[in-house]
Structures are given as structure tokens and as C-alpha cells.
N, C-alpha and C positions, 0 to 999 in steps of 0.2 A: 715212777712211771714217766713223769715229765722229762727227766733227764734221759731216759731210754729213748723217748720219742725224738728228742733233739739229736741224740747220737745217730739214730737211724736216718734222720733227714740229712745230716752232714755227710754221712757215709754214702747215702744214695746219690746226693748231688755230686760228690767227688767221682763216683763211679760212672755216672751217665754223661757227664759233661763232654768227654771226648767223642761221643757218638752223635752229638746234636746236629752237626752240619751234614753228616752222611744220611741221617734219618730225614732231615729236611729235604735233601735231594731225592730220597726215595719217595716221600710223600708228594713232592712236586712232579716227579715222573708219573705217579699214579693219577694225580688230580689235574695236572696242567695249570695250576694256580698257586703262586707263591703265597698269596694271602690265605688260601685254604690250607696249604701245607704248614704254615706257621701255626695255625689253629690246631691242626691235627697232631703236630709234634707236642703241643701243650697237652692235648688230650692223652697222648701216649704217655707222657711223663706222669700225668695224674693217675692213670690206670696202673702204670708200673709201680708208682709209689705205694698205692693202696695194696698191691699184692707182693711187694718186695720182701716182706717178712716171710712169705711162703716160698720164695725162690730157692730151689733145692740145688741148683748148679748142675742139673743133668745135661744142660746145653750151656754154651757160652752166654755171658751176659748180652753180648752183641746180638746173637741169634734170638735170644728171648725178647729183646727190645724190638727187633725187626718183626717178630711174630705179632706183638701187640700193635705196632704201627700198621702192619698190613691189614689186620682185622679192622682197625679204626678206619683205614682208607676204604676198604670194601663197603663198610657201612655208609660212608660219605658218598661213594659213587652211586649206591642205590638211591640215595636221597637227592643227589644233585645232578646226576647224569654226566655226560661227557662234555668236554670243552673243545670245540673245533676252532680252526682258522677258516676264514672265508673260502679258501681254495678247497676245503674239504666238504663244502656244502653243495657244490654244483659247478656248472660251466662258467668260464670267464665272461665278463661283459664285453660287448663289442661297441659300446657307445660311451667313450670317455667324456664327452661334453654333457651328457645327461646328468643332472644333479643326483648325487648319491644320497640314500636315505638310511639312517642308522637303525640298527635292530638291537636296542639296549636290553631287550628281554632275553637275548641269547647269552649264556654264560661262556664268554669267549676265552680262549687260551691266553695265558699271560706270559710275558718274558720274565726272566729272573736275572738279577745282576750277578756277575761272576763272583763278586766279593761276598755275596750272601752265602753261597754254597762252598766256596773256597777249598779246593782240593789240597791235599798235603803237598806243600812245595818241596818237601824232601824226597818225594817219590814221583819221578817223572811218569811212570806207568799209570799211576793213579790220576795224574793230571790229564793225560791223554784220554783215559777211560771216561773221566768226568766230563770232558769237553764233548766227546763223541755221543755220550748217552744223555746229555741235557740239551743238545742242539734242538732248535725249534722244530725242524722237520721230523726228528725222531720222536719227540714228545707228542707232536701232532698226530703222527702215525699211530702211536700207542692208543690214542683216544678212539680209534676205530675198532679196537679190540674189545670183546666182552670183558667184564671186570676180572673174571677168574683167569682168562687167557692172558690178560694184561699182567697180572701179578705173577703168573707162572713164568712168562717170558722175562720179566724183570729179575725175578729171583734166580732163574737159571742162567740167562745169557748176560745179564749185567752184573749181578752180585755173585754169580758162579756158585750158587747153592747146589748141593747134590740133589738128585731127583728124590731120594729117600727123605731128605730134610723137608722138601716142599710137600711131599706126600703126607708127612706127619702133620704139617701145618694145616692141610686141608682135610686130614683124617680120611685119606683115600689111598688108592694103590699107586705104586710107582708106574705101572702101565697106564693108568689114567692120566697121570701127570705128563708122561712122555707123549701121550696122544694130544693133550691140550697144548703142549709146547709145539708139536708139529703143526697143528692147525693155526696157532698164533704166528709162527714163522711164515707160513704160507700166506696168510692174510696180510701180514706186514709187508711182504714182498710186493703185493698188489698196490699198496697205498703209499709206501715209502719211496722217496726219490732215490736215484742212483747214489751210492756212497761217494763222498767227496774226499779229496785229499786235503786234510786240514793244514792250513798255512800258519806258521808261527806269527803271533801279533807283531813281532819285531822285524818281520821280513820287509826289506827296503821297498820292493816293488809294491807290496800291498799297502804299506804306509803311504807311498806316493799316490796310489789310486784313491785311498781314503781322503787324503788331503785335497785332491782335485775334486772329489765328490762333494766334500763340505764347501769348498770355495765356489763351486758351481751354484749351489743353493744360495749361499750368502750373496753372491753377485747377481742372482736371478738369471743366470746363464742357462736357461732351459735347453737351448740348442746344444750347448756344450756337454750336457748329460748324455747325449746320444752315444758318443764314443766310449762311455764308461760302462754301459749296460751290454750284456749279451743280447743277441737278437731275440731270443725267446724268453727273456727275463720275465719274472712275475712280480706284480705289485699288489699287495693286499693291505687292508687297513681297518682292523676291528675298531669300533663296533659296526662298521659298514659292511654288509654282506657282499657287496659288489667287489669283484677283483678283476685284474687286467693282466693280459699276457702279450708280450711283444713290446719292443722298445718304442715303436711308433705310438701305440696306445698309451704307454706310460707317460711319455713327454706331452702328449696331447692332454692327458688327464691333469698333469701338474699345471700346465699352462692355462687350462680352462677353469679348473676347480680351485686352484690355489693362487695362481697368477701373482707371484710375489714381485715386489720391486726391490732393487738393490738395497741391501742393508736391513730389509724387513725381517729376514730370517737369520738366526745365528745357530751354529752347530757346535755342540760340546761333545767331544769324544767320550764314550763310555764303553763298557763291555758287558754283553749279556749272552747267556746260553753258550758260552765258549766261542762267541762270534763277535766281530766288530759291530759297533752300534753307535748311534748318535742320539743325544737329546736335542731336539729342535725347539728353539724358542722363537716366538713370533711377536713383533711389535704391536702394541695396542694403539689406540687413537692418540695417546699421549707420548708415544714413542718408547714405552717401557716394554722390554722383552720378557714375556711370560711363557710358561710351559705350553707347548703345543702338541708335540708327539714324541714318542720314543721309536726310533727306526733301528731295526735289527737286520743286518745284511748278511747274505751269503755271497761269497766271492769265489768264483771258479775260473781258473785259467786267466787270471788277471783282469776279469770283468765282474761286474755286479750281476748275479744271476737271480737274486730274489731280494725283495725288501718287504718286511712286515712292519708297517707303521701303526703303532698303538696309540690311540687317542685318549686313553685313560690317563689323565694328568696326575692321578694319585700315585702313579708309578714313579714320578720324579722324586718324591720323598724317600721311596724305597731305594733309589739309586744314590741317595745322599746329595741331591741336587737342590739348589736354591729356588725360591718361589719367583724371584726376578733376577735378571743378570745386571751387573753393574753397567752404568751408562758409559763408563770410560773405556769400554771395549775389552776389559780384562775378562778372562775366562772364569767360569765357575770353578770352585775347588773340586 
């Protein structure tokens, strides 16, 4: 019996490993938290392992695993609720100089490093789909949907399941699934921003813009940031519920609330949610640069249209970033 159990474990591990990253992406879209997603994938593996001996192969292994993961996610949503961004909670603030107050009790949306989800590099279409459907704006919009509508939209529009397959998962009719999908699409249109043309990370114009953006912060050139933002740009910064719209408000906010001096901030390029991003380090009293925030950028028509600055410094380890930057000016690995 012991040998049989060992064989089953090895067989199971070999079969499920290829699906780990895509199931992690699925759980992240559902929950809006990479930390929750990792926990839920582990719960999925545990449930799948316990019932693997009864798997009859009437559906593909991939579909079977997605069914388990989806049910795990639905249970988690019931217990934890949705994860918003500040811009999803109310109107923008009009007072950039007023001190912001954190709301740590809110379960905020989290970014995810591109390397964690890692689409199949051999399939360009997969890469594009992964980037489009893990962008912060899309994941944030999903959080506005009721749990059942959220999963129906993801399964139908992102994963391209047939309506009959989704109906089987929910043990309901195809008509009911189609109705839920229609309602989900309609609500998503109300809260999601206009679709954007994704620019390749290697695009020379975007690379130049990002280099100027980083340099402006490192040089404390707040005035120089003005020409890098769109006029109606948005700046939000979980766990602070206040958010700001308009380049004038943004530069006033940075100048008043951050007020960096040259060399105080250092920017390390990273990638999150299929978007350009930076890990910002800030010098402490001893001049040591320590984690400060992760900024995820939207770039539209050669300008920064949105910045989500996440102050949860636990994210730095998730991005494989060091706790301090070398004093010699070398970038983090």
C-alpha cells in the first residue's frame, strides 16, 4: 500500500505541474491578491490529490483542476470579500496637500510580478492574452462583479470555456450561464476603463519615457514630471483610500507629501501585471535605501496615464528584490 501511495504522489505531481502558473493566474484574477492566490492553488492541489484516485477522465485534467480551483476561489470570496483599488471606492480627492490617512483594514488589490505568472514564451497569443487579462485595471474591474458573474466571465471570455462546460460546473442551465455572462459584460463596461493598445516592453519610445520618469524621481525633479503625465492622469496608492486625478494634483501631492531630495529615491525597473513598473527605494536617516513602494504604470500615447503605488513592502520579496540597495549605486538584481 505504501508503494502504491508513493507512485500515486509522483504521478499526480508530474501531471499537475504544467498547470501551476495558469491556475495561479486564474486564482489571482478571481481574488485580486497574489498571496491569496498562492494559498488557494495549494488548497486546490490538496483537494485534487485527495480525489485524484477517483478521477475518471470524463473531462480533461486541466478542466478538472479548474473546476476545483474555481470552487476554492468562490468559497474564499464569500469569506474575504472583494479587493478594490482606491479609485473604485469613491471620487478623487481635491486636496493634495492634506495628509493622507491609511486604511489598513481594507483588503486592497495587489499587483503580481510578471515572472510569477509567466505565460508560455513559445506562444505569442498566450502572452498577449495573459498581459491583457492580468492588467490592474481589468482585475480591479472584475472585483466589482458578484462572485458568480466574475467566474462566468473569466471562464467564458478569458479561458474560452463553452457555455455548457460552465453550466456543468455550476449545475445550472446554459441559458442561466449566458444570462450571467451578459450581465457581467454590461457591468464590466461601466467600471472598466477604455481598452488600451498594449505597447511592447522593448518599444524604444516607451523605454525612453520610463527612463525619464525614473530619473525625474531620482533627481527630485518634480516639475519635470509634468510633461510625462497625461493631463487627466490618475494616481492612487493603497493602503491610502485617497486618490488624485489630473497632473497638477499629482505633482502637488508628490511635492507636498513626499518632498524628496536629489538622491533620496532610487528606482529599480520591474514588471507587474503585464505593465511597466518600478520598485522605489527611499533613503533612511543613515542614507540606506530601503523598500518604499511598488509603482505600476499605465502608459497611453507616450504619456503616463495612471500610477498605482503600493506601499505594502512585503511585495518586494515577491518581486525578488533586496531589502536594501547597495551604496555604490549598483542596481538590484
